[in-house]
C-alpha positions in Angstrom: 19.3 -7.5 -45.8 18.3 -5.1 -43.0 17.4 -6.8 -39.8 14.1 -5.5 -38.2 14.7 -3.1 -35.3 14.2 -4.9 -32.0 11.3 -3.5 -30.0 12.3 -2.1 -26.6 10.9 -3.7 -23.5 8.1 -1.7 -21.8 8.7 -1.2 -18.1 6.3 0.6 -15.7 8.2 2.4 -13.0 6.7 3.9 -9.8 8.5 6.3 -7.4 7.3 6.8 -3.8 7.1 10.0 -1.8 10.5 9.6 -0.2 12.1 9.1 -3.7 10.7 12.4 -4.9 10.9 14.1 -1.5 13.2 17.0 -2.3 14.8 18.8 -5.2 17.9 16.7 -4.9 16.0 13.4 -4.7 13.8 14.4 -7.6 16.9 15.1 -9.6 18.1 11.6 -8.8 14.9 10.1 -9.9 15.1 12.0 -13.2 18.6 10.5 -13.7 17.3 7.0 -13.1 14.5 7.4 -15.6 16.7 9.1 -18.2 19.2 6.2 -17.9 16.6 3.5 -18.2 14.9 5.3 -21.1 18.0 4.7 -23.3 17.4 1.0 -23.1 13.6 0.5 -22.5 10.3 2.0 -23.3 9.0 3.5 -20.0 5.8 4.7 -18.3 6.4 6.4 -15.0 4.0 6.7 -12.0 4.8 9.1 -9.2 3.6 9.7 -5.7 3.3 13.2 -4.1 6.5 14.6 -2.6 7.1 13.3 0.9 4.7 14.9 3.5 2.5 16.7 0.9 -0.5 14.4 1.3 -0.4 14.9 5.0 -0.3 18.7 4.6 -3.3 18.6 2.2 -5.3 16.5 4.7 -4.4 18.9 7.6 -5.4 21.8 5.4 -8.8 20.3 4.7 -9.3 19.7 8.4 -8.2 23.2 9.3 -10.5 24.7 6.7 -13.5 22.8 7.8 -12.8 24.0 11.4 -12.7 27.6 10.3 -8.9 27.9 11.0 -8.3 30.1 8.0 -4.7 31.1 8.8 -3.7 27.5 9.4 -4.8 26.2 6.0 -3.4 29.3 4.2 0.0 28.7 5.9 0.0 25.1 4.7 -0.8 26.5 1.2 2.2 28.7 1.4 4.4 25.8 2.5 3.1 23.7 -0.4 3.8 26.6 -2.8 7.3 27.1 -1.6 8.1 23.4 -1.6 7.2 22.9 -5.2 8.3 26.2 -6.6 11.7 25.7 -5.0 12.2 22.5 -7.0 11.2 24.3 -10.3 13.4 27.3 -9.6 16.4 25.3 -8.5 16.4 22.6 -11.2 14.6 23.8 -14.3 16.1 26.0 -17.1 14.4 29.3 -17.6 12.6 28.2 -20.8 10.9 25.3 -19.0 10.5 27.1 -15.7 7.9 29.7 -16.6 5.5 27.2 -18.1 5.8 24.8 -15.2 5.3 27.5 -12.6 2.1 28.5 -14.2 0.9 24.8 -14.1 1.9 24.6 -10.4 0.0 27.8 -9.7 -3.1 26.4 -11.4 -3.1 23.4 -9.0 -2.4 25.5 -6.0 -5.2 27.8 -6.9 -7.4 24.7 -7.1 -6.2 23.9 -3.5 -7.2 27.4 -2.3 -10.6 27.2 -4.0 -11.4 23.9 -2.3 -10.2 25.0 1.1 -12.2 28.3 0.8 -15.3 26.2 0.1 -14.6 23.9 3.1 -14.4 27.1 5.3 -17.7 28.4 4.1 -19.7 25.2 4.7 -17.6 23.9 7.6 -17.6 20.4 6.1 -15.4 18.2 3.9 -17.2 15.5 2.0 -15.3 12.3 1.0 -15.8 13.3 -2.6 -14.2 16.8 -2.0 -11.4 15.3 0.1 -10.4 13.0 -2.7 -10.2 16.0 -5.1 -7.9 17.9 -2.6 -5.8 15.0 -1.2 -4.5 13.9 -4.6 -3.3 17.4 -5.8 0.1 16.5 -4.6 0.5 13.8 -7.2 -0.4 16.3 -10.0 2.3 18.7 -8.7 4.9 16.0 -8.5 4.2 14.6 -11.9 4.3 18.1 -13.4 7.7 18.7 -11.9 9.1 15.3 -12.8 8.0 15.5 -16.5 9.6 18.9 -16.7 12.9 17.6 -15.2 13.0 14.9 -17.8 12.4 17.3 -20.7 15.3 19.4 -19.3 17.4 16.2 -19.7 16.4 15.8 -23.3 13.7 13.1 -22.6 10.4 13.7 -24.3 8.0 13.5 -21.4 4.4 14.5 -20.7 2.3 14.6 -17.6 -0.8 12.4 -17.7 -3.5 12.7 -15.0 -4.7 9.2 -14.0 -8.2 10.6 -13.9 -8.1 10.0 -17.6 -6.9 6.4 -17.2 -8.2 4.6 -14.1 -12.0 4.2 -13.8 -13.4 3.3 -10.4 -16.6 3.1 -8.4 -17.7 6.1 -6.2 -16.3 4.7 -2.9 -14.4 7.9 -2.2 -11.2 7.5 -0.2 -10.7 3.8 -1.2 -12.2 3.4 -4.6 -12.3 0.0 -6.5 -11.1 0.1 -10.1 -13.1 -1.4 -13.1 -10.3 -3.3 -14.7 -11.7 -3.6 -18.3 -12.6 0.0 -18.6 -9.3 1.0 -17.0 -7.4 -1.1 -19.5 -9.3 0.4 -22.5 -8.8 4.0 -21.4 -5.2 3.5 -20.4 -4.3 1.9 -23.8 -6.2 4.6 -25.7 -4.4 7.4 -23.9 -0.9 6.1 -23.4 -0.1 3.9 -26.4 -0.2 6.8 -28.9 2.3 8.7 -26.6 4.6 5.7 -26.4 4.4 5.1 -30.1 5.7 8.6 -30.9 8.5 8.3 -28.3 6.9 10.3 -25.5 7.4 9.1 -21.9 4.1 9.4 -19.9 4.5 10.6 -16.3 1.3 9.5 -14.6 -0.2 10.7 -11.3 -0.4 7.9 -8.7 -3.2 7.5 -6.1 -5.7 9.4 -8.3 -8.5 7.9 -10.4 -12.1 8.9 -11.4 -15.6 7.6 -11.6 -17.3 7.0 -14.9 -18.7 10.5 -14.6 -15.2 12.0 -14.2 -15.3 12.7 -10.4 -11.9 12.4 -8.7 -11.4 9.4 -6.5 -8.4 7.9 -4.7 -7.2 4.4 -4.3 -6.5 4.6 -0.6 -3.3 5.7 1.2 -0.3 4.2 -0.4 -2.4 3.7 -3.6 0.3 4.8 -6.0 1.7 1.3 -6.0 -1.8 0.1 -7.1 -1.8 2.8 -9.8 1.5 1.5 -11.2 0.3 -2.1 -11.4 -3.0 -1.1 -12.9 -1.3 1.0 -15.6 1.5 -1.6 -16.2 -0.8 -4.5 -16.6 -3.2 -2.5 -18.8 -0.2 -1.9 -21.2 1.1 -5.5 -20.9 4.4 -4.3 -19.6 7.2 -6.8 -19.4 8.0 -5.8 -15.8 6.9 -3.3 -13.2 9.5 -1.7 -10.9 8.5 -0.1 -7.5 11.2 2.3 -6.4 11.1 3.0 -2.7 13.6 3.6 0.2 14.5 0.0 1.1 16.6 -2.5 -0.7 13.8 -5.0 -1.2 11.6 -7.5 0.8 13.6 -8.8 3.8 13.3 -12.0 5.8 12.2 -9.8 8.8 12.2 -6.2 9.9 15.9 -5.5 10.4 15.0 -3.0 13.2 13.8 -6.0 15.2 16.0 -8.8 13.7 19.5 -7.6 12.9 20.2 -10.8 11.0 17.5 -10.2 8.5 18.5 -10.1 4.8 17.0 -9.4 1.4 15.0 -12.1 -0.4 16.1 -12.2 -4.1 12.7 -13.6 -5.1 9.3 -14.2 -3.5 6.0 -15.4 -4.9 2.9 -13.3 -5.4 1.1 -15.2 -2.7 3.9 -14.7 -0.2 4.0 -11.0 -1.1 0.2 -10.7 -0.4 0.8 -12.2 3.1 3.7 -9.8 3.7 1.7 -6.7 2.7 -1.4 -7.8 4.7 0.5 -8.2 7.9 2.0 -4.8 7.9 5.1 -4.9 5.7 5.3 -1.4 4.3 7.1 -2.3 1.1 4.0 -2.7 -1.1 0.3 -1.7 -1.1 -1.7 -5.0 -0.6 -4.0 -4.4 -3.6 -1.1 -3.7 -5.9 -0.3 -7.4 -6.3 -3.7 -8.4 -7.6 -3.3 -7.1 -11.2 0.2 -8.4 -11.8 -0.7 -11.8 -10.2 -3.5 -12.2 -12.8 -1.2 -11.3 -15.7 1.9 -13.0 -14.3 4.0 -9.9 -14.8 7.2 -9.7 -12.6 7.1 -7.0 -10.0 10.4 -5.6 -8.6 11.0 -3.7 -5.4 14.1 -1.5 -5.8 15.8 1.2 -3.7 16.1 4.6 -5.2 19.0 5.4 -3.0 20.9 2.2 -3.6 20.7 1.6 -7.3 23.4 -1.1 -7.3 21.2 -3.4 -5.2 19.1 -5.7 -7.5 16.2 -5.7 -5.1 13.5 -8.3 -4.8 11.6 -9.9 -7.7 8.0 -10.9 -7.0 6.7 -13.5 -9.5 4.5 -16.6 -9.8 7.0 -19.2 -8.7 10.1 -17.9 -6.8 13.4 -19.7 -6.9 14.4 -20.8 -3.4 17.3 -22.6 -1.9 15.2 -24.6 0.6 11.6 -25.2 1.4 9.8 -24.1 4.5 9.7 -20.7 6.2 10.7 -17.8 3.9 10.2 -14.8 6.2 8.7 -13.6 9.4 6.6 -10.5 10.0 4.4 -9.0 12.7 1.8 -6.6 13.9 2.9 -5.2 17.2 -0.3 -3.5 18.4 -3.3 -5.8 18.2 -6.3 -6.7 20.4 -7.7 -10.3 20.8 -11.5 -10.6 21.0 -13.2 -13.7 22.3 -17.0 -14.2 21.8 -18.5 -17.1 23.7 -22.1 -18.2 23.2 -24.4 -20.6 25.2 -26.0 -23.6 23.7 -29.0 -21.7 22.5 -26.8 -19.7 20.1 -25.7 -21.8 17.2 -22.0 -21.4 16.2 -22.8 -20.6 12.6 -25.1 -17.8 13.8 -22.5 -16.5 16.2 -19.8 -16.4 13.5 -22.1 -14.8 11.0 -23.0 -11.9 13.3 -19.4 -11.4 14.3 -18.1 -11.2 10.8 -21.0 -9.1 9.6 -20.2 -6.6 12.4 -16.5 -6.5 11.3 -17.6 -6.0 7.7 -19.9 -3.0 8.7 -16.9 -1.4 10.4 -14.6 -2.3 7.5 -12.1 -4.0 9.8 -9.9 -6.9 8.7 -9.0 -9.8 11.0 -5.4 -10.6 11.5 -6.1 -14.1 12.7 -9.1 -16.2 13.7 -9.5 -19.3 15.9 -12.6 -21.2 16.8 -14.1 -24.0 18.8 -17.4 -25.0 17.3 -18.1 -27.5 20.0 -17.7 -24.8 22.7 -19.3 -22.0 20.7 -16.2 -19.9 21.0 -14.8 -17.6 18.3 -11.6 -15.6 18.8 -10.1 -13.1 16.4 -7.4 -10.4 16.4 -7.6 -7.0 14.9 -5.5 -3.8 14.9 -5.6 -2.2 18.3 -6.7 1.1 16.8 -10.0 -0.5 15.7 -10.8 -2.2 19.0 -13.1 0.4 20.5 -15.2 0.7 17.3 -15.5 -3.1 17.1 -16.4 -3.5 20.7 -19.2 -1.0 20.4 -20.5 -2.7 17.2 -20.4 -6.2 18.7 -22.2 -5.0 21.9 -24.9 -3.5 19.7 -25.2 -6.5 17.5 -25.4 -8.9 20.4 -27.5 -6.6 22.6 -30.3 -9.1 23.2 -28.1 -12.1 23.6 -26.0 -10.3 26.2 -29.1 -9.0 28.0 -30.6 -12.5 28.3 -27.3 -14.2 29.2 -27.2 -16.2 25.9 -23.7 -14.8 25.4 -20.8 -14.4 27.8 -19.5 -10.9 28.2 -17.2 -10.1 25.3 -13.5 -10.6 26.3 -10.9 -8.2 24.9 -7.2 -8.8 25.5 -5.2 -5.7 24.6 -1.4 -5.2 24.2 -1.2 -8.3 22.0 1.2 -8.8 19.1 0.7 -11.1 16.1 3.7 -12.8 14.6 3.5 -14.6 11.3 5.8 -17.1 9.6 5.4 -17.1 5.8 6.4 -19.6 3.2 4.9 -20.9 -0.1 6.2 -24.4 0.5 5.5 -24.8 4.2 2.7 -27.2 3.2 5.2 -29.8 2.1 7.6 -29.4 5.0 6.6 -31.4 8.1 7.2 -30.2 11.6 7.1 -26.4 11.1 4.5 -25.8 13.8 6.2 -28.2 16.2 9.6 -26.4 15.8 7.8 -23.0 16.2 6.3 -24.0 19.6 9.5 -25.7 20.8 11.7 -22.8 19.9 9.4 -20.3 21.7 8.9 -22.6 24.6 12.6 -23.0 25.2 12.9 -19.3 25.6 9.8 -18.9 27.8 7.7 -17.0 25.2 4.0 -17.9 25.8 1.7 -18.3 22.7 -1.8 -17.0 23.5 -3.5 -18.2 20.3 -2.5 -19.8 16.9 -4.1 -20.0 13.5 -3.1 -21.7 10.3 -4.9 -21.6 7.0 -5.6 -24.7 4.9 -3.2 -23.5 2.3 -0.4 -23.6 4.9 1.1 -20.4 3.4 1.4 -18.8 6.8 1.1 -19.6 10.5 -0.1 -16.7 12.8 0.2 -16.7 16.5 -0.5 -14.2 19.3 1.9 -13.2 22.0 2.2 -10.3 24.4 3.2 -7.1 22.6 6.3 -7.0 24.8 7.4 -10.5 23.5 7.0 -9.8 19.8 10.6 -8.7 19.1 12.0 -11.7 21.0 9.7 -14.1 19.2 10.8 -12.8 15.8 14.4 -13.1 16.7 13.9 -16.7 18.1 12.1 -17.9 15.0 14.5 -16.2 12.5 17.3 -18.0 14.2 15.4 -21.3 14.3 14.3 -21.3 10.6 17.1 -19.2 9.1 15.0 -18.1 6.1 
């Protein structure tokens, strides 16, 4: 009796810009995909080639400023960069078709920039259409490289898959509609043995207008597509070996974490770890799909698995991360200003500026609220707060807003810190023994992380001290 053929596992794989940054690197990516395609069913998501999105944004800016030669020169660079890959790696039969497809996208680039030059303006909607052309170019090349290797592959524009609102530049997906469209488009391809190569970063409104998911949004594209297809796993291929216990540039003793939980990964990404886009974790967390971080340039390294419940040798601190350039604001009200009113106005101001807080501390009795934000946002926030509290400041109901610059925020992270007594005490003691002064500290009720502010110049030393103390 014939045994039924075992279904291959479906894996969604995403490759970042450095992974596809040159002809040689793109060839290596095609090799990885072709090798995995022998064992698994795949859907691939790709970023633009390294540096391409920045060139597109610079071209838009130059065009709107009337610098015609500048944006045309950038167009020539983009043309050469992509045609070189096609001419160097593709056989003649594949090359002619692909070059026409590349030229079509590059003509689209020229048409958009010409329009920007005429009106001397770039709208967010138009910028999304331009800035995501790089993903179309990369996906076109990668699919052709796979076909040249004997892998049936087809470029799929994510505009046909991911449905979003019209918040151009940082659009929010509609999950149910995205799932429906993704399955309708990709499942027939997979069923007939075709490997879809999907453009990252890009999406579209319900009316079909191009949107983007924010810088670094290709990670998000991959988890949206992977969860829509109920993939067994999602692999993010990047240029690091995985998630590490600390930044090895600051902490030489840092090492790779074999597994971390979704919640730990969220904390990592929020506090500046560049391994993963913060929003990318949300879809897989809901569906409980394992997410792997792997190194394109070190394939033998297993990487880091991100899952619901990570295996760990010991409880407590799992890793330490930081934001080196932050500003600490302190808003102090007199008795006539209720603390709830003070806090509401502060957070409404931050929301209007679309600025996230890195840490928050408060003293309700003293009517004092302190919060840290990225230093690059400090001027905008100061102006917004001064406008919001204009009357209170004028009448002396509010103390002048204090801003402490050159602050760093260090964060210790661990899913099981809640059940481990003495973490905060050890943290203070370790830093105190080495003379590192803690300016402010915050800990959420979940006890997933403890954040504290120190001088920017003390951040590296603080990370090294705590890594040695907790040995994550």
